[in-house]
C-alpha positions as CSV (number, residue, x, y, z in Angstrom):
1,M,0.1,-0.1,0.1
2,S,3.0,2.5,0.7
3,A,3.8,1.9,-2.9
4,V,0.9,2.9,-4.3
5,T,0.9,6.3,-2.1
6,T,4.5,6.8,-3.1
7,S,3.9,6.5,-6.8
8,H,1.1,8.8,-6.8
9,A,3.0,11.4,-4.6
10,I,6.0,11.2,-7.2
11,D,3.6,11.9,-10.1
12,N,1.8,14.4,-8.2
13,D,5.0,16.4,-7.8
14,E,6.1,16.0,-11.1
15,H,2.7,17.1,-12.6
16,S,3.2,20.2,-10.1
17,K,6.8,20.7,-11.2
18,A,5.2,20.8,-14.6
19,Q,2.7,23.2,-14.0
20,V,5.1,25.4,-12.5
21,K,7.4,25.2,-15.7
22,R,4.5,26.2,-17.7
23,I,3.0,29.1,-15.7
24,W,7.1,30.4,-15.8
25,K,7.0,29.8,-19.5
26,A,3.9,31.7,-19.8
27,F,5.6,34.6,-17.8
28,W,8.5,35.0,-20.1
29,I,6.5,35.1,-22.9
30,L,4.0,37.3,-21.8
31,L,7.1,39.8,-20.6
32,I,8.5,39.8,-23.9
33,L,5.7,40.4,-25.6
34,T,5.2,43.5,-23.2
35,I,8.4,44.8,-23.6
36,I,7.9,45.1,-27.6
37,E,4.9,46.6,-27.0
38,L,6.5,49.2,-24.7
39,G,9.1,49.6,-27.2
40,L,7.0,50.2,-30.1
41,G,5.1,52.9,-28.2
42,L,8.2,54.8,-27.3
43,T,8.8,54.6,-30.9
44,I,5.5,56.1,-31.8
45,Y,6.2,58.8,-28.9
46,N,9.6,59.6,-30.8
47,I,8.2,59.8,-34.4
48,D,5.7,62.2,-33.2
49,L,8.2,64.5,-31.7
50,N,9.5,65.0,-35.4
51,P,8.0,67.9,-37.0
52,N,6.7,65.9,-39.9
53,P,5.9,62.5,-38.7
54,S,4.9,59.6,-41.0
55,E,1.4,58.9,-40.2
56,G,1.2,55.2,-42.1
57,L,4.1,54.0,-40.0
58,V,2.6,55.3,-37.0
59,L,-0.7,53.7,-37.8
60,G,1.0,50.3,-38.6
61,L,2.8,50.3,-35.6
62,K,-0.7,50.7,-33.7
63,G,-1.9,48.2,-35.8
64,L,1.2,46.1,-34.8
65,I,0.3,46.9,-31.1
66,C,-2.9,46.0,-31.6
67,I,-2.3,42.4,-32.8
68,L,0.3,41.6,-29.9
69,T,-2.1,42.6,-27.3
70,L,-4.6,40.2,-28.7
71,A,-1.7,37.6,-28.7
72,K,-1.4,38.2,-25.3
73,A,-5.2,38.1,-25.0
74,F,-5.3,34.7,-26.4
75,Y,-2.5,33.3,-24.4
76,I,-3.5,34.0,-21.2
77,I,-7.2,32.9,-21.9
78,S,-5.7,29.7,-23.0
79,I,-2.9,29.2,-20.6
80,F,-4.5,30.9,-17.2
81,M,-8.5,30.3,-18.2
82,H,-7.3,26.8,-19.6
83,L,-9.0,27.0,-22.6
84,G,-6.4,25.7,-24.3
85,D,-6.8,22.2,-22.9
86,E,-10.7,22.2,-24.0
87,V,-12.4,20.7,-27.2
88,R,-12.6,23.2,-30.1
89,N,-16.3,23.8,-29.8
90,L,-16.2,25.0,-26.8
91,V,-13.6,27.7,-27.4
92,M,-15.6,28.8,-30.6
93,S,-18.4,29.1,-28.4
94,L,-16.8,31.6,-26.3
95,G,-14.1,32.9,-28.8
96,I,-17.0,33.8,-31.7
97,P,-19.1,35.9,-29.5
98,A,-16.2,37.4,-27.9
99,L,-15.0,38.8,-31.3
100,S,-18.4,40.5,-31.8
101,F,-17.0,43.3,-29.1
102,I,-14.8,44.2,-31.8
103,W,-17.2,44.9,-34.3
104,F,-19.0,46.9,-31.5
105,I,-15.9,49.1,-30.9
106,F,-15.6,49.7,-34.6
107,A,-19.4,50.4,-34.7
108,F,-19.4,52.9,-31.8
109,I,-16.8,54.6,-32.9
110,Y,-17.8,54.9,-36.4
111,D,-21.1,56.5,-35.2
112,G,-19.9,58.7,-32.9
113,N,-17.7,60.4,-35.1
114,S,-20.5,60.7,-37.4
115,F,-22.7,62.1,-34.9
116,K,-19.8,64.3,-33.9
117,N,-19.2,65.9,-37.9
118,L,-23.4,66.3,-38.2
119,R,-23.6,68.1,-34.7
120,N,-20.9,70.5,-35.8
121,T,-22.6,71.4,-39.1
122,D,-26.6,71.2,-38.4
123,A,-26.9,67.7,-40.4
124,G,-25.2,69.5,-43.3
125,S,-27.4,72.7,-43.5
126,R,-24.6,75.1,-43.0
127,P,-20.9,75.0,-43.2
128,Y,-18.2,74.4,-40.6
129,I,-18.6,77.1,-37.5
130,E,-15.0,77.9,-38.5
131,N,-15.5,78.9,-41.8
132,V,-18.7,81.1,-41.1
133,Q,-18.3,84.6,-41.3
134,H,-19.3,87.0,-38.6
135,H,-20.3,90.4,-39.3
136,P,-20.4,92.9,-36.3
137,V,-23.6,94.4,-35.6
138,P,-23.6,98.1,-35.6
139,A,-24.4,99.5,-32.5
140,T,-27.8,101.5,-32.3
141,K,-27.9,104.7,-30.4
142,P,-30.4,105.4,-27.7
143,G,-33.8,106.5,-29.1
144,E,-33.2,105.2,-32.7
145,K,-35.5,102.3,-34.1
146,D,-34.3,99.3,-35.4
């Protein structure tokens, strides 16, 4: 009976060591991705300090940061929420609805920008406020009628 207990304890100890190794691996991967993201953010900051920043380069770097952030989120979900060990159907039933939130974000940003532009022009019935020329109203003397 003691041989069974010892064998079970050894298996459990090996499983614990494997879990600790997996967590450290996840830590290092997430740390490297975070350092890369910070480096890209500082690069964007330095590009914006230039008198003529390259908008295409900044947009590309921001897109790369978004991709790295999504990769980190996927990795965190797969390791720490144990979705990497689940069957594909369960992962898809959670992942597909989560992707709809990305669409929601783009839709709300587009709608908010549209509302801002319409509000600034009275739904397109007049030009932008900055382009409207204001003429001073002549002051009337007391006793004069308008």
